[in-house]
C-alpha positions as CSV (number, residue, x, y, z in Angstrom):
1,X,-119.3,40.3,237.9
2,X,-116.3,42.4,239.2
3,X,-113.2,43.1,238.0
4,X,-111.4,42.7,241.3
5,X,-112.5,39.1,240.9
6,X,-111.7,38.5,237.2
7,X,-108.3,40.4,238.5
8,X,-107.7,37.8,241.0
9,X,-108.6,34.5,238.8
10,X,-106.2,35.7,236.3
11,X,-103.5,36.7,238.8
12,X,-103.9,32.7,240.2
13,X,-103.4,31.4,236.4
14,X,-107.0,30.5,235.8
15,X,-108.2,30.4,232.3
16,X,-110.4,33.7,232.2
17,X,-114.3,32.7,230.5
18,X,-115.3,34.7,227.3
19,X,-118.1,36.3,229.3
20,X,-115.4,37.5,232.1
21,X,-112.7,38.6,229.0
22,X,-116.1,40.2,227.7
23,X,-116.7,42.6,230.6
24,X,-113.3,43.6,231.0
25,X,-113.3,44.8,227.4
26,X,-116.4,46.4,227.2
27,X,-116.3,48.0,230.7
28,X,-113.3,49.7,230.3
29,X,-114.2,51.4,226.8
30,X,-117.5,52.2,228.3
31,X,-115.6,53.4,231.4
32,X,-117.1,51.8,233.7
33,X,-114.2,50.1,235.4
34,X,-111.4,52.3,236.4
35,X,-107.9,52.3,234.7
36,X,-106.1,50.7,237.9
37,X,-108.1,47.8,237.8
38,X,-107.5,47.4,234.3
39,X,-103.9,48.2,234.6
40,X,-103.4,45.2,237.6
41,X,-105.5,43.1,234.9
42,X,-102.8,43.4,232.1
43,X,-100.1,43.0,234.6
44,X,-101.5,39.6,235.4
45,X,-101.9,38.7,232.4
46,X,-98.4,40.1,231.4
47,X,-97.0,37.3,234.5
48,X,-99.7,34.4,234.0
49,X,-100.2,34.5,229.8
50,X,-103.0,33.5,228.1
51,X,-104.6,30.2,226.8
52,X,-104.7,29.9,222.6
53,X,-108.3,30.2,223.4
54,X,-108.3,33.0,226.0
55,X,-106.5,35.2,223.3
56,X,-108.5,34.7,220.3
57,X,-111.5,35.4,222.2
58,X,-109.6,38.5,223.3
59,X,-108.6,39.4,220.0
60,X,-112.1,39.0,218.4
61,X,-113.7,41.1,221.7
62,X,-111.4,43.9,220.6
63,X,-112.5,43.3,217.0
64,X,-115.7,43.8,217.4
65,X,-115.5,46.9,220.1
66,X,-115.5,49.2,217.0
67,X,-116.4,49.3,213.3
68,X,-114.9,46.9,210.7
69,X,-114.4,48.4,207.3
70,X,-116.9,47.5,204.8
71,X,-115.0,46.6,201.4
72,X,-118.1,45.0,199.9
73,X,-118.0,45.8,196.2
74,X,-114.6,46.0,196.0
75,X,-112.3,42.8,194.0
76,X,-110.1,41.4,196.2
77,X,-108.3,39.7,197.3
78,X,-107.6,42.1,200.8
79,X,-103.6,41.3,201.8
80,X,-102.0,43.4,204.6
81,X,-98.4,43.0,206.1
82,X,-97.7,44.0,209.2
83,X,-93.9,44.3,211.0
84,X,-93.4,44.1,214.8
85,X,-91.3,47.4,214.5
86,X,-87.8,48.0,214.1
87,X,-85.2,51.0,213.1
88,X,-84.7,51.7,209.3
89,X,-87.7,49.7,208.4
90,X,-89.3,51.3,205.7
91,X,-91.0,47.6,204.3
92,X,-94.4,49.0,204.0
93,X,-93.9,51.7,201.5
94,X,-92.4,49.5,199.1
95,X,-95.0,46.5,199.8
96,X,-98.1,48.3,199.3
97,X,-97.5,49.2,195.7
98,X,-95.1,46.5,194.6
99,X,-98.1,44.4,195.9
100,X,-101.1,46.4,194.5
101,X,-99.1,46.2,191.1
102,X,-99.3,42.5,190.7
103,X,-103.3,42.7,191.2
104,X,-103.7,42.4,195.3
105,X,-104.7,45.0,197.0
106,X,-103.3,46.3,200.1
107,X,-105.4,47.8,202.7
108,X,-103.0,48.8,205.1
109,X,-104.0,50.8,208.3
110,X,-100.5,51.6,210.4
111,X,-99.4,53.2,213.5
112,X,-96.5,56.5,214.1
113,X,-93.5,56.2,215.9
114,X,-93.2,55.5,219.9
115,X,-90.0,54.4,221.7
116,X,-87.0,53.4,219.5
117,X,-89.0,52.1,216.2
118,X,-90.0,54.1,213.8
119,X,-93.8,55.4,212.3
120,X,-94.8,54.8,208.7
121,X,-97.4,57.5,209.5
122,X,-95.1,59.8,210.4
123,X,-92.9,59.2,206.8
124,X,-95.6,59.6,205.3
125,X,-96.5,62.9,206.3
126,X,-93.5,63.9,205.4
127,X,-94.8,64.2,201.7
128,X,-96.2,67.7,201.6
129,X,-99.8,67.4,201.9
130,X,-100.3,63.8,202.8
131,X,-102.9,63.1,204.7
132,X,-103.1,59.4,206.4
133,X,-106.7,60.4,207.9
134,X,-108.9,58.6,205.9
135,X,-113.0,57.9,206.3
136,X,-113.8,54.7,205.3
137,X,-115.3,56.0,202.0
138,X,-111.8,57.6,201.1
139,X,-110.4,54.7,202.2
140,X,-112.5,52.6,199.9
141,X,-111.8,55.0,196.7
142,X,-107.9,54.6,197.0
143,X,-107.9,51.0,197.6
144,X,-110.4,50.6,195.1
145,X,-108.4,53.0,192.2
146,X,-104.8,52.8,193.4
147,X,-105.0,49.3,194.8
148,X,-103.9,50.4,198.5
149,X,-104.7,53.0,200.8
150,X,-102.7,54.1,203.8
151,X,-104.3,55.3,207.0
152,X,-104.3,55.1,210.7
153,X,-106.4,54.0,213.5
154,X,-109.3,55.8,214.3
155,X,-111.3,56.2,217.3
156,X,-114.2,54.4,215.5
157,X,-111.8,51.7,214.6
158,X,-111.2,48.9,217.6
159,X,-111.1,51.5,220.4
160,X,-110.6,48.7,222.9
161,X,-107.0,48.4,221.5
162,X,-106.3,52.3,221.2
163,X,-107.2,52.6,225.2
164,X,-105.3,49.4,226.4
165,X,-102.2,50.0,224.0
166,X,-101.8,53.2,225.5
167,X,-102.1,51.7,228.9
168,X,-100.0,48.9,227.8
169,X,-97.3,51.5,227.1
170,X,-97.4,53.2,230.3
171,X,-97.3,50.0,232.5
172,X,-94.2,48.0,231.0
173,X,-96.6,45.4,229.8
174,X,-96.0,46.2,226.4
175,X,-94.2,42.3,225.8
176,X,-96.7,40.2,226.2
177,X,-97.1,38.0,223.7
178,X,-101.0,37.7,224.0
179,X,-102.1,40.8,224.6
180,X,-99.4,42.1,221.0
181,X,-101.6,38.9,219.5
182,X,-104.7,40.7,220.2
183,X,-103.7,44.5,219.6
184,X,-102.4,43.2,216.0
185,X,-104.8,40.8,214.7
186,X,-107.7,43.3,215.6
187,X,-106.4,46.3,214.0
188,X,-105.7,44.1,211.0
189,X,-108.9,42.2,210.8
190,X,-110.6,45.4,211.0
191,X,-109.4,47.1,208.5
192,X,-110.7,44.1,206.2
193,X,-107.6,41.9,205.5
194,X,-108.7,38.1,204.4
195,X,-104.9,37.2,204.2
196,X,-101.8,38.1,206.4
197,X,-97.8,38.4,206.6
198,X,-96.2,39.9,209.2
199,X,-92.4,40.3,209.6
200,X,-91.5,39.4,213.3
201,X,-88.3,41.3,214.3
202,X,-85.9,39.8,216.3
203,X,-82.7,41.8,217.8
204,X,-81.5,44.3,220.0
205,X,-83.5,46.7,217.6
206,X,-86.3,44.4,217.9
207,X,-89.1,44.3,220.6
208,X,-88.6,40.4,221.1
209,X,-84.8,40.3,221.6
210,X,-84.4,36.8,221.3
211,X,-85.5,34.3,218.4
212,X,-87.3,31.9,221.2
213,X,-89.4,35.2,222.2
214,X,-89.9,36.0,218.2
215,X,-91.0,32.6,217.6
216,X,-93.4,32.6,220.5
217,X,-94.9,35.7,219.3
218,X,-94.6,34.7,215.5
219,X,-96.4,31.2,216.3
220,X,-99.3,32.6,218.6
221,X,-100.3,35.4,215.1
222,X,-99.8,32.1,212.9
223,X,-102.5,29.9,215.5
224,X,-104.6,32.7,216.3
225,X,-105.5,34.4,213.1
226,X,-105.7,30.8,211.1
227,X,-108.6,30.1,214.2
228,X,-110.2,33.3,213.1
229,X,-110.0,32.2,209.1
230,X,-107.6,34.0,207.8
231,X,-104.6,32.8,205.8
232,X,-100.9,33.7,208.0
233,X,-97.7,33.5,207.0
234,X,-94.9,34.9,209.7
235,X,-91.4,36.0,208.9
236,X,-88.8,35.9,211.8
237,X,-86.4,38.8,210.5
238,X,-83.1,40.2,212.0
239,X,-83.2,43.2,213.9
240,X,-79.4,43.5,215.5
241,X,-78.6,46.3,212.7
242,X,-80.5,49.4,210.9
243,X,-82.4,47.7,207.9
244,X,-81.3,49.8,205.3
245,X,-78.9,53.2,205.0
246,X,-81.0,56.0,206.0
247,X,-83.0,56.3,209.2
248,X,-84.9,58.9,209.4
249,X,-88.3,60.0,208.2
250,X,-88.2,62.1,204.9
251,X,-85.2,60.2,204.5
252,X,-86.8,56.8,204.3
253,X,-89.1,57.9,202.2
254,X,-86.5,58.8,199.6
255,X,-84.7,55.3,200.4
256,X,-88.2,53.5,199.5
257,X,-88.3,55.4,196.3
258,X,-84.4,54.3,195.3
259,X,-86.2,50.7,196.5
260,X,-89.3,51.0,194.3
261,X,-86.7,52.1,191.3
262,X,-84.8,48.6,191.8
263,X,-82.1,50.6,193.8
264,X,-82.2,50.0,197.3
265,X,-79.6,48.3,199.7
266,X,-79.5,44.7,199.2
267,X,-81.0,43.7,203.1
268,X,-83.7,46.3,202.0
269,X,-84.7,45.0,198.6
270,X,-84.1,41.0,200.1
271,X,-86.5,41.3,202.6
272,X,-89.4,43.4,200.3
273,X,-89.3,40.9,197.9
274,X,-89.5,38.0,200.7
275,X,-92.8,39.5,202.3
276,X,-94.2,40.6,198.5
277,X,-93.9,36.8,197.3
278,X,-95.9,35.5,200.7
279,X,-98.6,38.5,199.9
280,X,-98.9,37.4,196.4
281,X,-99.0,33.3,197.6
282,X,-101.6,34.4,200.6
283,X,-103.6,36.0,197.8
284,X,-103.4,33.2,195.5
285,X,-101.7,35.5,192.8
286,X,-98.5,32.9,193.1
287,X,-98.6,29.4,193.4
288,X,-95.2,29.6,195.5
289,X,-92.7,31.7,197.0
290,X,-90.7,31.7,193.7
291,X,-93.1,32.7,191.3
292,X,-93.8,35.4,194.1
293,X,-90.6,36.7,194.2
294,X,-90.5,36.9,190.6
295,X,-93.2,38.9,189.9
296,X,-92.5,41.6,191.9
297,X,-89.3,42.1,190.8
298,X,-91.1,42.4,187.7
299,X,-94.0,45.3,189.5
300,X,-90.4,47.0,190.3
301,X,-88.6,46.6,187.1
302,X,-91.9,47.4,184.7
303,X,-92.7,50.9,186.5
304,X,-95.5,49.9,187.7
305,X,-95.0,50.0,191.2
306,X,-93.3,53.3,191.3
307,X,-96.1,55.0,189.1
308,X,-99.0,53.1,192.0
309,X,-96.8,54.7,194.4
310,X,-97.1,58.3,192.8
311,X,-100.8,57.4,192.1
312,X,-100.9,57.1,195.9
313,X,-99.5,60.4,196.8
314,X,-101.5,61.7,194.7
315,X,-104.8,60.5,195.5
316,X,-104.2,61.1,199.1
317,X,-103.4,65.0,199.0
318,X,-99.5,64.4,198.6
319,X,-97.7,67.2,196.4
320,X,-95.8,64.4,193.8
321,X,-93.6,67.5,192.2
322,X,-92.3,68.9,195.9
323,X,-91.4,65.6,196.5
324,X,-89.3,64.6,193.9
325,X,-87.8,68.1,194.1
326,X,-86.9,67.1,197.7
327,X,-85.2,64.1,196.7
328,X,-81.9,63.8,198.0
329,X,-82.0,67.4,199.0
330,X,-84.2,67.6,202.4
331,X,-81.5,67.6,205.1
332,X,-81.4,69.2,208.5
333,X,-79.2,71.9,208.6
334,X,-77.8,70.7,211.5
335,X,-75.1,67.5,211.0
336,X,-72.2,65.9,212.2
337,X,-70.5,62.8,210.6
338,X,-69.3,59.5,212.8
339,X,-66.1,58.4,211.7
340,X,-64.2,54.9,212.1
341,X,-62.4,55.3,215.2
342,X,-59.7,52.8,213.6
343,X,-58.6,50.9,210.9
344,X,-60.7,47.7,210.6
345,X,-64.0,46.3,210.0
346,X,-67.8,47.3,210.3
347,X,-68.3,44.5,212.8
348,X,-71.3,45.4,213.9
349,X,-73.9,48.9,214.4
350,X,-76.3,48.6,217.3
351,X,-79.8,49.1,216.1
352,X,-81.4,49.7,219.2
353,X,-78.8,52.6,220.3
354,X,-79.4,54.1,216.6
355,X,-83.3,53.7,217.4
356,X,-83.1,55.7,220.3
357,X,-80.5,58.0,219.3
358,X,-83.1,59.0,216.7
359,X,-85.5,60.1,219.8
360,X,-82.7,63.0,220.9
361,X,-82.4,63.6,217.3
362,X,-86.3,64.2,216.6
363,X,-86.9,60.8,214.5
364,X,-88.9,59.6,217.1
365,X,-90.9,60.0,220.4
366,X,-91.1,59.4,224.1
367,X,-95.0,60.0,224.4
368,X,-97.9,60.1,221.7
369,X,-98.2,63.8,221.6
370,X,-94.1,64.4,220.9
371,X,-93.5,66.0,217.8
372,X,-91.1,64.4,215.2
373,X,-88.3,65.7,212.7
374,X,-89.0,65.2,208.9
375,X,-85.6,66.0,208.3
376,X,-84.0,64.3,211.0
377,X,-82.0,61.0,211.2
378,X,-79.1,59.0,209.7
379,X,-77.1,58.1,206.1
380,X,-74.9,55.8,206.6
381,X,-72.4,55.5,204.1
382,X,-70.2,51.9,205.5
383,X,-72.3,48.9,206.6
384,X,-71.4,46.1,208.3
385,X,-68.4,43.7,207.7
386,X,-67.1,46.7,205.5
387,X,-63.8,47.9,206.0
388,X,-63.0,51.2,207.3
389,X,-59.6,53.2,207.5
390,X,-59.1,55.4,210.7
391,X,-60.7,59.0,210.6
392,X,-63.1,57.4,207.6
393,X,-66.9,58.3,207.7
394,X,-69.1,56.0,208.4
395,X,-72.6,58.0,208.8
396,X,-74.2,61.0,208.8
397,X,-75.8,62.1,211.6
398,X,-79.0,64.9,211.3
399,X,-80.5,66.7,213.9
400,X,-83.6,68.8,214.7
401,X,-80.7,71.4,216.3
402,X,-77.7,71.8,217.6
403,X,-78.6,70.3,221.1
404,X,-80.6,67.1,220.1
405,X,-77.2,66.4,218.2
406,X,-75.3,66.8,221.3
407,X,-77.7,64.6,223.3
408,X,-77.6,61.7,220.7
409,X,-74.0,61.5,220.1
410,X,-72.6,59.2,222.8
411,X,-75.2,56.4,221.6
412,X,-74.5,57.2,218.1
413,X,-70.5,56.7,219.0
414,X,-71.0,53.8,221.0
415,X,-73.6,51.8,218.2
416,X,-70.6,51.5,216.2
417,X,-68.2,48.5,216.8
418,X,-64.6,48.0,214.4
419,X,-63.2,44.9,214.8
420,X,-60.0,43.5,213.2
421,X,-61.6,41.0,210.8
422,X,-64.5,41.3,208.8
423,X,-67.8,39.5,210.7
424,X,-69.2,36.1,209.7
425,X,-72.5,37.0,207.5
426,X,-75.8,36.2,209.0
427,X,-78.8,35.4,207.4
428,X,-81.6,38.2,207.2
429,X,-84.4,36.2,207.7
430,X,-84.0,33.6,210.5
431,X,-87.5,31.4,210.2
432,X,-90.7,31.3,208.3
433,X,-94.1,30.2,209.4
434,X,-97.2,29.6,207.2
435,X,-100.8,28.2,207.4
436,X,-102.2,28.8,204.3
């Protein structure tokens, strides 16, 4: 086979055979074809798409390009959740201990911030001593003992995805639904999950800007995951506004602790309970969503979820005492207050602009190697729909230094829209698709 023939075939809109896809994946991983040919193939896929069969084949080939977590000997069920990325989305930190407290084991492999969206690993690593670099033995140990474990992708797990993801990011092919599907599912199946719940974000702060695009991705994840023998649920949720009241790395750990104590913002609690409820249904621990949500609420009110959160922090090397001491006080010394320009109501806070501003502040990164700041971010004092007086504080903005706040400030100011009347309430959860 020749890569150029496969590129031409996909360029012309034809379906690739399993062997042709296998050739592209294996040859790229072993270095026998150059990046420029893989880039051309990715662009052809971006414009021409893939059939359901091609997508399933690509997912399986990527999965089998490296190690798969061996969870044998640990009592299940194993269920994980994946978000397509948003601003202020710290749900994984809440879900994992909450669902584990209900008897479902959560093997969670997460990523880092890139562009305007946050990363779970960056947030966890603001906890002093906490490590997300787990080998398989430690991952199994913590999963068995605490009910969940949090790790990053290693070179041995789905190496094809690691290489393709980096290339997609610099070739403007990130938004391809077949490529997103294969990337997400290959990693999630590799970590040992038997069932998966997806949070497909939709709106200005998400990769999928429209409901139609989000629905197409959700359907692709459900159909491909189901074809691979997994129980799948996909929610489409709104990402027009930042999720919760805090955006940042340590700030989001802090707000997650609030949620685990039942004191989080209403939108964040609603989404966490909904996703957690579906995880219990997918894992066979609840007969329906209502029972699943009730069990999740009991895990919060009983304190079991908080206990497991701290158990995991200790297991993964974190300093629980230091974390508790830092709560409410760990803030950058460089701060500025965003105030309302007029009397009125908050019509919107643009999640995308807040995410981009966060990159300047030090919350996120432009490239994988960029450092992030633990103390940078936003604390919102007012949310969409609330009344304001001119000059009233809307948010406190923290930067890694004064220059970072100066760079972010035009985006911060333009993210806030104040109107004469309260906006109509919009649902946080737009749609749900299931294959259970």
